C-alpha positions in Angstrom: 0.0 0.0 0.0 1.2 3.5 -0.8 1.9 6.2 1.7 -0.3 9.3 1.8 -1.4 12.2 4.0 -4.9 13.5 4.4 -6.3 16.5 6.2 -9.4 16.0 8.3 -11.7 19.1 8.8 -15.3 19.5 9.9 -18.0 21.9 11.0 -17.1 24.9 8.9 -20.7 26.1 9.4 -20.7 28.7 6.6 -17.6 30.6 7.7 -16.3 32.2 4.6 -12.8 32.7 6.2 -12.6 29.1 7.2 -13.6 27.9 3.7 -11.0 30.2 2.1 -8.3 28.9 4.5 -9.3 25.4 3.5 -8.9 26.4 -0.2 -5.2 27.1 0.6 -4.7 24.2 3.0 -3.5 21.7 0.4 -0.6 23.9 -0.7 0.2 24.9 2.9 0.1 21.5 4.6 1.2 19.5 1.5 -1.4 16.8 1.9 -2.7 14.4 -0.7 -6.4 14.6 0.0 -8.8 16.4 2.3 -11.9 15.0 4.1 -14.7 17.4 5.2 -16.7 15.5 7.8 -20.0 17.5 7.7 -21.9 20.6 8.7 -21.2 22.7 5.7 -23.8 25.5 6.3 -24.1 28.1 9.0 -26.9 28.4 11.5 -28.1 32.0 11.3 -29.5 34.2 8.5 -28.5 37.9 8.8 -30.7 40.1 6.7 -29.2 43.4 5.6 -31.9 46.0 4.9 -31.2 48.3 2.0 -32.4 51.9 2.8 -32.7 54.9 0.5 -29.3 56.1 -0.6 -26.1 54.3 0.2 -27.2 53.2 3.6 -28.2 50.0 5.4 -29.7 48.6 8.6 -28.4 45.3 10.0 -30.9 44.2 12.7 -28.6 41.4 14.0 -26.1 44.0 15.0 -28.4 46.9 15.9 -32.1 47.5 15.4 -31.7 51.3 14.9 -28.2 52.1 13.7 -27.8 53.0 10.1 -24.6 51.9 8.4 -23.2 53.8 5.3 -22.0 51.8 2.3 -18.4 51.2 3.2 -19.1 50.6 6.9 -21.9 48.1 5.9 -19.5 46.2 3.7 -17.1 45.8 6.6 -19.9 44.5 8.8 -21.1 42.1 6.2 -17.6 40.7 5.7 -17.3 40.2 9.5 -20.7 38.4 9.6 -19.7 36.1 6.7 -16.4 35.3 8.4 -18.2 34.2 11.5 -20.6 31.8 9.7 -23.6 34.1 9.2 -25.4 33.8 5.9 -26.0 37.4 4.7 -28.9 38.4 2.4 -29.4 42.0 1.3 -33.2 42.7 1.2 -35.6 45.6 0.8 -37.7 46.8 3.8 -40.7 45.1 2.3 -39.0 41.8 1.9 -37.6 42.0 5.5 -41.1 42.6 6.7 -42.4 39.5 4.9 -39.5 37.4 6.4 -40.5 38.6 9.9 -44.2 37.7 9.4 -44.1 34.6 7.1 -42.1 31.7 8.6 -42.4 29.6 5.5 -40.9 32.4 3.4 -38.2 33.0 5.9 -37.2 29.3 5.8 -37.2 29.4 2.0 -35.0 32.5 1.9 -32.6 31.0 4.5 -32.2 27.7 2.7 -31.6 29.4 -0.7 -29.0 31.7 0.9 -27.2 28.8 2.6 -27.1 26.8 -0.6 -25.8 29.7 -2.6 -23.1 30.6 -0.1 -21.9 27.0 0.4 -21.6 26.4 -3.4 -19.8 29.7 -3.8 -17.2 28.8 -1.1 -16.8 25.2 -2.4 -16.3 26.6 -5.9 -13.2 28.4 -4.8 -11.9 25.2 -3.2 -12.8 23.2 -6.3 -10.8 25.4 -8.6 -7.7 25.5 -6.4 -7.7 21.8 -5.6 -8.1 21.0 -9.3 -5.0 23.0 -10.0 -3.2 21.0 -7.3 -4.5 17.7 -8.5 -6.1 17.0 -5.0 -9.6 15.8 -4.1 -11.9 17.0 -1.4 -14.1 14.2 -0.1 -17.2 15.7 1.5 -20.3 14.6 3.5 -23.0 16.8 5.0 -23.8 16.9 8.8 -26.8 17.0 11.0 -27.2 20.8 10.5 -27.3 20.8 6.7 -30.8 21.0 5.1 -31.7 19.2 2.0 -31.5 22.4 -0.1 -27.8 22.7 0.7 -27.1 19.0 0.2 -28.9 18.9 -3.2 -27.0 22.0 -4.3 -23.7 20.3 -3.6 -24.5 16.9 -4.9 -26.2 18.0 -8.1 -23.3 20.3 -9.2 -20.6 19.1 -11.5 -17.3 19.4 -9.6 -13.8 18.9 -10.8 -12.1 18.0 -7.5 -15.0 17.6 -5.0 -16.4 14.2 -4.3 -19.7 14.0 -2.2 -20.1 10.5 -0.7 -22.8 10.6 2.0 -24.0 7.0 2.5 -21.6 5.9 -0.1 -18.2 4.3 -0.6 -15.3 5.8 -2.6 -11.7 4.8 -3.2 -8.8 6.8 -1.8 -5.5 5.4 -2.9 -5.6 1.8 -1.7 -8.2 2.6 1.0 -12.0 2.9 1.0 -13.9 5.8 2.5 -17.3 5.0 3.9 -19.4 8.2 4.4 -22.3 8.9 6.8 -23.5 12.4 7.5 -26.1 12.0 10.2 -26.0 12.4 14.0 -27.8 10.8 16.9 -30.7 12.7 18.6 -29.6 16.2 19.9 -31.5 18.7 22.0 -31.7 21.1 19.0 -34.0 19.2 16.6 -31.6 19.6 13.7 -32.2 18.5 10.1 -30.5 15.1 10.0 -30.9 13.1 13.3 -31.5 9.4 13.6 -32.1 7.0 16.5 -29.1 4.9 17.5 -30.7 1.8 16.0 -31.2 3.5 12.7 -27.6 4.7 12.7 -26.4 1.2 13.4 -28.6 -0.4 10.8 -27.8 2.0 8.0 -24.1 1.9 8.7 -24.3 -1.9 8.8 -25.8 -2.0 5.3 -23.0 0.2 4.0 -20.2 -1.9 5.7 -21.8 -5.1 4.4 -21.3 -3.9 0.9 -17.6 -4.4 1.4 -15.6 -7.6 1.3 -14.6 -8.7 4.8 -11.0 -8.4 3.9 -11.4 -4.7 3.1 -12.3 -3.6 6.6 -8.7 -3.2 7.7 -8.2 -0.6 4.9 -11.5 1.1 5.4 -11.7 4.6 6.8 -15.1 5.3 8.4 -16.1 9.0 7.9 -19.1 9.6 10.1 -20.1 13.1 11.2 -20.9 12.1 14.8 -18.1 10.5 16.9 -18.4 7.2 18.8 -19.9 7.4 22.3 -17.7 7.2 25.5 -14.5 8.7 24.0 -12.4 11.7 24.5 -13.7 13.2 21.3 -17.5 13.1 22.1 -17.6 15.3 25.2 -19.8 18.4 25.2 -21.2 20.7 28.0 -24.0 19.1 30.0 -27.3 21.0 29.6 -30.3 21.5 31.8 -33.9 20.9 30.5 -34.0 24.6 29.6 -30.7 24.4 27.7 -28.5 26.1 30.2 -24.9 24.9 30.7 -24.4 22.9 34.0 -21.6 24.2 36.2 -20.2 22.8 39.4 -17.8 24.8 41.5 -17.8 27.4 38.7 -16.5 24.8 36.2 -18.5 23.5 33.1 -19.6 19.9 33.4 -19.0 17.8 30.3 -20.8 14.7 29.3 -20.6 12.1 26.5 -23.0 12.8 23.6 -21.6 10.7 20.8 -23.3 7.8 19.1 -23.5 4.3 20.6 -24.5 3.0 17.1 -21.2 4.3 15.6 -19.2 2.8 18.4 -20.9 -0.6 17.8 -20.0 -0.4 14.1 -16.3 0.3 14.8 -16.1 -2.5 17.4 -17.8 -5.0 15.1 -16.2 -4.2 11.8 -12.8 -2.9 13.0 -12.1 -0.3 10.3 -8.6 1.2 10.0 -9.8 4.4 11.7 -12.8 6.7 12.2 -12.9 10.4 11.1 -15.5 12.6 12.8 -16.6 16.1 13.7 -19.9 17.3 15.3 -18.6 18.0 18.8 -16.7 21.3 18.4 -15.2 21.3 21.8 -13.6 17.8 21.6 -11.2 18.0 18.8 -8.4 15.4 19.1 -7.9 11.6 19.0 -8.8 8.6 21.0 -8.5 4.8 20.6 -11.1 2.1 20.8 -9.6 -1.1 22.1 -11.0 -4.0 20.1 -9.7 -7.6 20.3 -6.2 -6.5 21.3 -5.9 -3.8 18.7 -6.3 0.0 19.1 -8.5 1.7 16.5 -7.9 5.5 16.3 -10.8 7.8 16.1 -10.3 11.5 15.2 -12.4 14.6 15.7 -11.3 17.7 13.8 -12.9 20.1 16.3 -14.2 23.5 15.2 -13.7 27.2 15.9 -15.5 28.4 12.8 -17.2 31.4 14.5 -13.7 32.9 14.9 -12.7 32.2 11.3 -10.2 29.6 12.5 -9.7 26.4 10.5 -9.0 23.4 12.8 -7.9 20.1 11.4 -5.8 17.0 11.8 -3.1 15.9 9.3 -3.2 12.1 9.3 -0.3 10.1 7.7 -1.2 6.6 6.5 1.4 4.0 5.6 -0.4 0.7 5.2 -1.9 0.0 8.6 0.4 2.5 10.4 -1.3 5.8 11.3 0.3 9.0 12.6 -1.3 12.4 13.1 -0.6 16.1 13.8 -3.4 18.5 14.9 -3.3 21.9 13.1 -5.0 25.2 13.6 -4.8 28.1 11.3 
């Protein structure tokens, strides 16, 4: 088997700066491939209301302040860098968005899809020039409109593989972009049994001898590891603290853990839990299977990732942050 290096990233959540950094990552880190393990789109729509003359109002920043053209451009750039999806609208359209939830959702989904395709197009062009592929799955926060816009576009260097299997050198990538149930009622959540069953169907498409060279790319990490810990929440979504310290709990997937323990892939690549970037190992029948979480600081325009070097069954890694 040939040696190669891949960069794992995840949870860019619509940050234009994080996407632009990713477009330069291949040249900077000198990797052979990149895996984006889900959550492509942001979580908030930021309407920018066009007023008469060269002036704007940005309610998400201030309800009453009026920004002149150049000042508004700076604010829009800052919002896009932090993962907001910005849409410039008239006062009439903004009023409709406030009063018509269905229309608001339609506008939000359209804007998310447009932005994600715009950012990925920059990556596609630069990776094509470098001769490198980006392997991509959605996450639990990505609506169908975003997924369809990505999957249905003709790319030169981007390979979507949600609930699919693709080749990478002498290895196989198995992609699955769902999460277990969260408190947030997001777009793509499944019960643990559904996660296990759907991943089992994917893994059963492989010859048993291929498991040892299979890289499992699942948005949610396995339960009970160092890479699935998030702040504990109360029933009203407040962070639990004891002695002034945040209490963390395991929120990963038991279904994903069962799959790794039963099929014993070479490794697992994950995201989803922003606070728990890093690596852990699942001990299975005397072997240690590495599982990675890229982590995320998208709201600060920071690109977090892990460079993973693969030489046959030997795996080394270096966390990176740029």
